[in-house]
DSSP file (Angstrom, degrees, kcal/mol; ACC not computed):
  #  RESIDUE AA STRUCTURE BP1 BP2  ACC     N-H-->O    O-->H-N    N-H-->O    O-->H-N    TCO  KAPPA ALPHA  PHI   PSI    X-CA   Y-CA   Z-CA
    1    1 A M              0   0    0      0, 0.0     2,-0.6     0, 0.0    34,-0.1   0.000 360.0 360.0 360.0 136.6   -8.5   -8.3    0.2
    2    2 A K        -     0   0    0     33,-0.2    35,-1.0    23,-0.0     2,-0.4  -0.750 360.0-167.3 -85.6 118.6   -5.8  -10.8    1.2
    3    3 A L  E     -a   37   0A   0     -2,-0.6     2,-0.6    33,-0.1    35,-0.2  -0.856  19.1-151.1-109.3 141.3   -2.6   -9.0    1.9
    4    4 A Q  E     -a   38   0A   0     33,-1.9    35,-3.1    -2,-0.4     2,-0.5  -0.963  20.8-164.3-103.9 120.1    0.9  -10.4    2.4
    5    5 A I  E     -a   39   0A   0     -2,-0.6     2,-0.5    33,-0.2    35,-0.2  -0.926   6.3-172.6-112.6 124.9    2.8   -8.1    4.7
    6    6 A H  E     -a   40   0A   0     33,-3.1    35,-3.1    -2,-0.5     2,-0.6  -0.963   9.6-161.0-117.7 125.0    6.5   -8.3    4.9
    7    7 A S  E >   -a   41   0A   0     -2,-0.5     2,-0.6    33,-0.2     3,-0.5  -0.935  19.5-141.6-105.3 120.5    8.6   -6.4    7.5
    8    8 A I  T 3  S-     0   0    0     33,-3.0    35,-0.4    -2,-0.6     3,-0.1  -0.712  73.5 -13.6 -90.0 120.4   12.2   -6.2    6.4
    9    9 A H  T 3  S+     0   0    0     -2,-0.6     2,-0.3     1,-0.1    -1,-0.2   0.679 126.5  59.3  64.3  23.2   14.9   -6.5    9.1
   10   10 A F  S <  S-     0   0    0     -3,-0.5     2,-0.6    31,-0.1    -3,-0.1  -0.964  83.7-107.6-163.5 165.3   12.4   -6.0   12.0
   11   11 A D        -     0   0    0     -2,-0.3     2,-0.2    -3,-0.1    -3,-0.1  -0.893  34.7-137.7-102.2 120.4    9.3   -7.5   13.5
   12   12 A A        -     0   0    0     -2,-0.6     2,-0.1     1,-0.1    -5,-0.1  -0.501  21.2-111.2 -78.4 144.6    6.2   -5.4   12.9
   13   13 A D     >  -     0   0    0     -2,-0.2     4,-2.0     1,-0.1     3,-0.2  -0.395  20.8-122.2 -70.2 148.6    3.7   -5.0   15.8
   14   14 A V  H  > S+     0   0    0      1,-0.2     4,-2.6     2,-0.2     5,-0.2   0.860 113.2  57.7 -61.7 -35.7    0.3   -6.7   15.5
   15   15 A K  H  > S+     0   0    0      1,-0.2     4,-2.3     2,-0.2    -1,-0.2   0.902 106.5  48.5 -62.1 -40.2   -1.4   -3.3   15.8
   16   16 A L  H  > S+     0   0    0      2,-0.2     4,-2.4     1,-0.2    -2,-0.2   0.915 111.6  49.1 -65.8 -43.6    0.5   -2.0   12.8
   17   17 A L  H  X S+     0   0    0     -4,-2.0     4,-2.3     1,-0.2    -2,-0.2   0.907 112.6  47.7 -62.9 -42.2   -0.4   -5.0   10.7
   18   18 A D  H  X S+     0   0    0     -4,-2.6     4,-2.7     2,-0.2    -1,-0.2   0.891 110.4  53.1 -64.7 -39.7   -4.0   -4.7   11.6
   19   19 A F  H  X S+     0   0    0     -4,-2.3     4,-2.4    -5,-0.2     5,-0.2   0.934 111.3  45.0 -60.5 -47.5   -4.0   -1.0   10.8
   20   20 A I  H  X S+     0   0    0     -4,-2.4     4,-2.4     1,-0.2    -2,-0.2   0.907 114.1  49.1 -65.4 -42.1   -2.5   -1.6    7.3
   21   21 A Q  H  X S+     0   0    0     -4,-2.3     4,-2.0     2,-0.2    -2,-0.2   0.921 112.1  48.7 -62.6 -44.1   -5.0   -4.5    6.7
   22   22 A K  H  X S+     0   0    0     -4,-2.7     4,-0.6     1,-0.2    -2,-0.2   0.916 114.6  44.3 -63.9 -44.2   -8.0   -2.4    7.8
   23   23 A R  H >< S+     0   0    0     -4,-2.4     3,-0.8     1,-0.2     4,-0.3   0.879 112.8  51.8 -69.2 -37.3   -7.0    0.6    5.6
   24   24 A S  H >< S+     0   0    0     -4,-2.4     3,-1.8     1,-0.2     4,-0.4   0.842  98.9  64.9 -67.8 -32.9   -6.2   -1.6    2.6
   25   25 A D  H >< S+     0   0    0     -4,-2.0     3,-1.2     1,-0.3     4,-0.3   0.773  89.7  68.0 -61.4 -24.5   -9.6   -3.2    2.9
   26   26 A K  G X< S+     0   0    0     -3,-0.8     3,-1.2    -4,-0.6     4,-0.5   0.722  84.2  71.0 -68.6 -19.7  -11.1    0.1    2.0
   27   27 A L  G X> S+     0   0    0     -3,-1.8     4,-1.6    -4,-0.3     3,-1.1   0.800  85.4  68.5 -64.9 -26.5   -9.6   -0.1   -1.5
   28   28 A D  G <4 S+     0   0    0     -3,-1.2    -1,-0.2    -4,-0.4    -2,-0.2   0.765  90.1  62.1 -63.2 -24.6  -12.2   -2.9   -2.1
   29   29 A T  G <4 S+     0   0    0     -3,-1.2    -1,-0.3    -4,-0.3     3,-0.2   0.778 107.4  43.6 -72.0 -24.5  -15.0   -0.2   -2.0
   30   30 A F  T <4 S+     0   0    0     -3,-1.1     2,-0.3    -4,-0.5    -2,-0.2   0.788 134.2   8.3 -88.4 -30.5  -13.4    1.5   -5.0
   31   31 A Y    ><  -     0   0    0     -4,-1.6     3,-0.6     1,-0.0    -1,-0.3  -0.875  58.2-166.4-155.2 115.5  -12.7   -1.6   -7.0
   32   32 A D  T 3  S+     0   0    0     -2,-0.3    -4,-0.1     1,-0.2    -3,-0.1   0.387  77.8  74.9 -88.6   5.4  -14.0   -5.0   -6.1
   33   33 A R  T 3   +     0   0    0     29,-0.0     2,-0.4    -5,-0.0    -1,-0.2   0.088  56.9 136.3-105.5  23.3  -11.8   -7.0   -8.5
   34   34 A I    <   -     0   0    0     -3,-0.6    27,-0.2     1,-0.2     3,-0.1  -0.587  32.0-172.6 -70.3 124.3   -8.5   -6.7   -6.6
   35   35 A T        -     0   0    0     25,-2.9     2,-0.3    -2,-0.4   -33,-0.2   0.823  56.7  -5.7 -92.8 -34.0   -6.9  -10.1   -6.8
   36   36 A E  E     - B   0  60A   0     24,-1.0    24,-2.4   -35,-0.1     2,-0.3  -0.980  53.7-157.3-156.8 163.2   -3.9   -9.8   -4.5
   37   37 A G  E     -aB   3  59A   0    -35,-1.0   -33,-1.9    -2,-0.3     2,-0.4  -0.997   3.3-171.4-149.2 147.1   -1.9   -7.4   -2.4
   38   38 A E  E     -aB   4  58A   0     20,-2.7    20,-2.7    -2,-0.3     2,-0.4  -0.999   5.0-167.6-141.1 135.6    1.6   -7.3   -1.0
   39   39 A V  E     -aB   5  57A   0    -35,-3.1   -33,-3.1    -2,-0.4     2,-0.5  -0.981   3.8-163.7-127.9 134.8    3.1   -4.8    1.4
   40   40 A F  E     -aB   6  56A   0     16,-2.9    16,-2.5    -2,-0.4     2,-0.5  -0.980   4.2-163.1-118.1 125.6    6.8   -4.2    2.3
   41   41 A L  E     +aB   7  55A   0    -35,-3.1   -33,-3.0    -2,-0.5     2,-0.3  -0.937  19.7 172.1-108.0 125.0    7.7   -2.3    5.5
   42   42 A K  E     - B   0  54A   0     12,-2.7    12,-2.7    -2,-0.5     2,-0.6  -0.932  33.4-134.9-133.6 154.0   11.3   -1.1    5.6
   43   43 A L  E     - B   0  53A   0    -35,-0.4     2,-0.4    -2,-0.3    10,-0.2  -0.958  27.4-145.7-106.0 119.0   13.5    1.2    7.7
   44   44 A D        -     0   0    0      8,-3.4    -2,-0.0    -2,-0.6    27,-0.0  -0.703  10.8-162.5 -88.7 131.9   15.5    3.5    5.5
   45   45 A K        +     0   0    0     -2,-0.4    -1,-0.1     2,-0.0     4,-0.1  -0.083  50.4 123.7-101.4  33.4   19.0    4.3    6.7
   46   46 A G  S    S-     0   0    0      2,-0.2     6,-0.0     6,-0.1    -2,-0.0   0.114  82.4 -79.3 -80.7-163.6   19.3    7.3    4.3
   47   47 A E  S    S+     0   0    0      1,-0.1     2,-1.4     2,-0.1     3,-0.1   0.699 109.9  83.8 -76.3 -19.8   20.1   10.9    5.1
   48   48 A H        +     0   0    0      1,-0.2    -2,-0.2     3,-0.2    -1,-0.1  -0.675  58.0 178.9 -85.0  91.1   16.5   11.7    6.2
   49   49 A S  S    S+     0   0    0     -2,-1.4     3,-0.3     1,-0.2    -1,-0.2   0.821  76.5  42.3 -68.6 -30.9   16.8   10.5    9.8
   50   50 A R  S    S+     0   0    0      1,-0.2     2,-1.5    -3,-0.1     3,-0.2   0.905 112.3  51.9 -81.5 -42.7   13.3   11.4   10.8
   51   51 A E  S    S+     0   0    0      1,-0.2    -1,-0.2    20,-0.1    22,-0.2  -0.521  70.8 126.9 -94.3  69.1   11.5   10.2    7.7
   52   52 A N        +     0   0    0     -2,-1.5    -8,-3.4    -3,-0.3     2,-0.6   0.334  36.1 101.7-109.8   7.7   12.9    6.7    7.7
   53   53 A K  E     -BC  43  72A   0     19,-2.1    19,-2.2    -3,-0.2     2,-0.4  -0.839  51.3-170.6 -96.4 122.4    9.8    4.6    7.5
   54   54 A V  E     -BC  42  71A   0    -12,-2.7   -12,-2.7    -2,-0.6     2,-0.5  -0.940   9.0-171.5-118.1 131.4    9.1    3.2    4.0
   55   55 A V  E     -BC  41  70A   0     15,-2.8    15,-2.5    -2,-0.4     2,-0.5  -0.988   2.0-173.0-121.4 124.1    5.9    1.4    2.9
   56   56 A E  E     -BC  40  69A   0    -16,-2.5   -16,-2.9    -2,-0.5     2,-0.4  -0.977   7.3-172.4-116.1 127.0    5.8   -0.2   -0.5
   57   57 A M  E     -BC  39  68A   0     11,-3.2    11,-2.6    -2,-0.5     2,-0.4  -0.963   7.9-177.3-124.3 137.6    2.4   -1.6   -1.7
   58   58 A K  E     -BC  38  67A   0    -20,-2.7   -20,-2.7    -2,-0.4     2,-0.4  -0.998   5.0-177.5-132.8 128.0    1.6   -3.6   -4.7
   59   59 A I  E     -BC  37  66A   0      7,-2.6     7,-2.8    -2,-0.4     2,-0.5  -0.963  17.9-137.5-126.5 146.8   -1.9   -4.8   -5.7
   60   60 A G  E     +BC  36  65A   0    -24,-2.4   -25,-2.9    -2,-0.4   -24,-1.0  -0.879  23.6 171.8-104.9 130.2   -3.0   -6.9   -8.6
   61   61 A V  E >   - C   0  64A   0      3,-2.4     3,-2.4    -2,-0.5     2,-0.2  -0.909  52.0 -74.3-126.4 157.6   -6.0   -6.1  -10.7
   62   62 A P  T 3  S+     0   0    0      0, 0.0     3,-0.1     0, 0.0   -29,-0.0  -0.330 120.3   5.4 -56.2 119.5   -7.1   -7.8  -13.9
   63   63 A G  T 3  S+     0   0    0     -2,-0.2     2,-0.3     1,-0.1    -3,-0.0   0.385 127.3  48.7  91.0  -3.4   -4.8   -6.6  -16.6
   64   64 A A  E <   -C   61   0A   0     -3,-2.4    -3,-2.4     2,-0.0     2,-0.4  -0.994  61.4-138.3-160.3 160.9   -2.4   -4.6  -14.4
   65   65 A T  E     -C   60   0A   0     -2,-0.3     2,-0.4    -5,-0.2    -5,-0.2  -0.997  24.5-154.1-123.9 124.6   -0.3   -4.4  -11.3
   66   66 A L  E     -C   59   0A   0     -7,-2.8    -7,-2.6    -2,-0.4     2,-0.4  -0.813  12.1-171.0-103.4 140.3   -0.5   -1.1   -9.3
   67   67 A F  E     +C   58   0A   0     -2,-0.4     2,-0.3    -9,-0.2    -9,-0.2  -0.980   8.9 176.9-134.5 140.7    2.4    0.0   -7.1
   68   68 A A  E     -C   57   0A   0    -11,-2.6   -11,-3.2    -2,-0.4     2,-0.4  -0.997   6.6-168.8-143.0 144.5    2.9    2.8   -4.6
   69   69 A K  E     +C   56   0A   0     -2,-0.3     2,-0.3   -13,-0.2   -13,-0.2  -0.999   9.7 176.6-133.4 134.6    5.8    3.8   -2.4
   70   70 A A  E     -C   55   0A   0    -15,-2.5   -15,-2.8    -2,-0.4     2,-0.4  -0.991  12.4-161.7-140.2 147.9    5.7    6.3    0.5
   71   71 A Q  E     +C   54   0A   0     -2,-0.3     2,-0.3   -17,-0.2   -17,-0.2  -0.996  26.7 139.1-131.2 133.9    8.1    7.5    3.1
   72   72 A N  E     -C   53   0A   0    -19,-2.2   -19,-2.1    -2,-0.4    -2,-0.0  -0.877  63.5 -84.7-157.1-175.0    7.2    9.3    6.3
   73   73 A T  S    S+     0   0    0     -2,-0.3     2,-0.3   -22,-0.2   -21,-0.2   0.700 111.2  30.4 -78.0 -19.6    8.0    9.6   10.0
   74   74 A S  S  > S-     0   0    0    -21,-0.2     4,-2.1     1,-0.1     5,-0.2  -0.968  76.1-125.4-136.6 154.7    5.7    6.7   10.9
   75   75 A F  H  > S+     0   0    0     -2,-0.3     4,-2.6     1,-0.2     5,-0.2   0.852 111.1  57.4 -65.3 -33.7    4.5    3.6    9.1
   76   76 A E  H  > S+     0   0    0      2,-0.2     4,-2.3     1,-0.2    -1,-0.2   0.934 109.0  43.8 -63.4 -46.3    0.9    4.6    9.6
   77   77 A A  H  > S+     0   0    0      2,-0.2     4,-2.1     1,-0.2    -2,-0.2   0.904 114.9  49.2 -65.8 -41.2    1.4    7.9    7.8
   78   78 A A  H  X S+     0   0    0     -4,-2.1     4,-2.4     2,-0.2    -2,-0.2   0.891 110.6  50.9 -65.5 -38.9    3.4    6.3    5.1
   79   79 A A  H  X S+     0   0    0     -4,-2.6     4,-2.7     2,-0.2     5,-0.2   0.909 108.4  52.0 -64.6 -41.7    0.7    3.5    4.6
   80   80 A D  H  X S+     0   0    0     -4,-2.3     4,-2.2     1,-0.2    -2,-0.2   0.914 110.8  48.0 -59.9 -43.0   -2.0    6.2    4.4
   81   81 A E  H  X S+     0   0    0     -4,-2.1     4,-2.2     2,-0.2    -2,-0.2   0.923 113.1  47.5 -63.5 -44.6    0.0    8.0    1.6
   82   82 A A  H  X S+     0   0    0     -4,-2.4     4,-2.3     1,-0.2    -2,-0.2   0.899 112.3  49.1 -65.3 -40.7    0.6    4.7   -0.3
   83   83 A I  H  X S+     0   0    0     -4,-2.7     4,-2.2     2,-0.2    -1,-0.2   0.888 110.2  51.3 -67.3 -38.5   -3.1    3.7    0.0
   84   84 A E  H  X S+     0   0    0     -4,-2.2     4,-2.0    -5,-0.2    -1,-0.2   0.904 109.8  50.3 -64.2 -40.5   -4.2    7.1   -1.2
   85   85 A S  H  X S+     0   0    0     -4,-2.2     4,-2.1     1,-0.2    -2,-0.2   0.911 110.6  49.0 -63.0 -42.1   -1.9    6.8   -4.2
   86   86 A L  H  X S+     0   0    0     -4,-2.3     4,-2.6     2,-0.2    -2,-0.2   0.868 106.8  56.4 -65.0 -35.9   -3.3    3.4   -5.0
   87   87 A R  H  X S+     0   0    0     -4,-2.2     4,-2.1     2,-0.2    -1,-0.2   0.919 108.6  46.8 -61.5 -43.1   -6.8    4.7   -4.7
   88   88 A R  H  X S+     0   0    0     -4,-2.0     4,-2.2     2,-0.2    -2,-0.2   0.900 112.1  50.5 -64.9 -40.2   -6.0    7.3   -7.4
   89   89 A Q  H  X S+     0   0    0     -4,-2.1     4,-2.5     2,-0.2    -2,-0.2   0.888 109.0  51.4 -65.3 -38.7   -4.4    4.7   -9.6
   90   90 A I  H  X S+     0   0    0     -4,-2.6     4,-2.6     2,-0.2    -1,-0.2   0.916 108.8  51.8 -62.5 -42.7   -7.4    2.4   -9.3
   91   91 A H  H  X S+     0   0    0     -4,-2.1     4,-2.0     1,-0.2    -2,-0.2   0.924 112.0  45.4 -60.0 -45.6   -9.6    5.4  -10.3
   92   92 A K  H  X S+     0   0    0     -4,-2.2     4,-2.1     2,-0.2    -1,-0.2   0.889 111.6  53.1 -64.8 -39.4   -7.5    6.0  -13.4
   93   93 A H  H  X S+     0   0    0     -4,-2.5     4,-1.9     1,-0.2    -2,-0.2   0.914 109.4  48.5 -62.3 -43.3   -7.4    2.2  -14.2
   94   94 A K  H  X S+     0   0    0     -4,-2.6     4,-2.1     1,-0.2    -1,-0.2   0.884 108.8  53.6 -65.2 -38.0  -11.2    2.1  -14.1
   95   95 A E  H  X S+     0   0    0     -4,-2.0     4,-1.6     1,-0.2    -1,-0.2   0.899 108.2  50.3 -63.4 -39.5  -11.5    5.2  -16.3
   96   96 A K  H  X S+     0   0    0     -4,-2.1     4,-0.9     1,-0.2    -1,-0.2   0.897 109.9  50.5 -64.6 -39.7   -9.3    3.5  -18.9
   97   97 A L  H  < S+     0   0    0     -4,-1.9     3,-0.5     1,-0.2    -2,-0.2   0.884 110.1  49.8 -65.8 -38.1  -11.4    0.3  -18.8
   98   98 A M  H  < S+     0   0    0     -4,-2.1    -1,-0.2     1,-0.2    -2,-0.2   0.811 105.4  57.9 -70.3 -29.4  -14.6    2.4  -19.3
   99   99 A A  H  <        0   0    0     -4,-1.6    -1,-0.2     1,-0.2    -2,-0.2   0.719 360.0 360.0 -74.3 -20.0  -13.1    4.2  -22.3
  100  100 A K     <        0   0    0     -4,-0.9    -1,-0.2    -3,-0.5    -2,-0.1   0.482 360.0 360.0 -74.7 360.0  -12.5    0.9  -24.1
């Protein structure tokens, strides 16, 4: 899957970008019709000083756009949470398609 990764107000490390790309590619095993993907990496300046890494992921599938947002102490953990959420959404999307 071709991902566009945007790091907001900081420069993301190449290792982090590769990690997110590698983990996101596993979504293709659950649904091979993913058309596009976009990831936003942000640093939250809220009251949770430790859990300030935010990952927002949006993927396009035929007929829908799936979105997940996760916040954690590291971008890797937040990305894992967001990808797991997208995996569940893909599963539900496929079930709806089969029911039609």
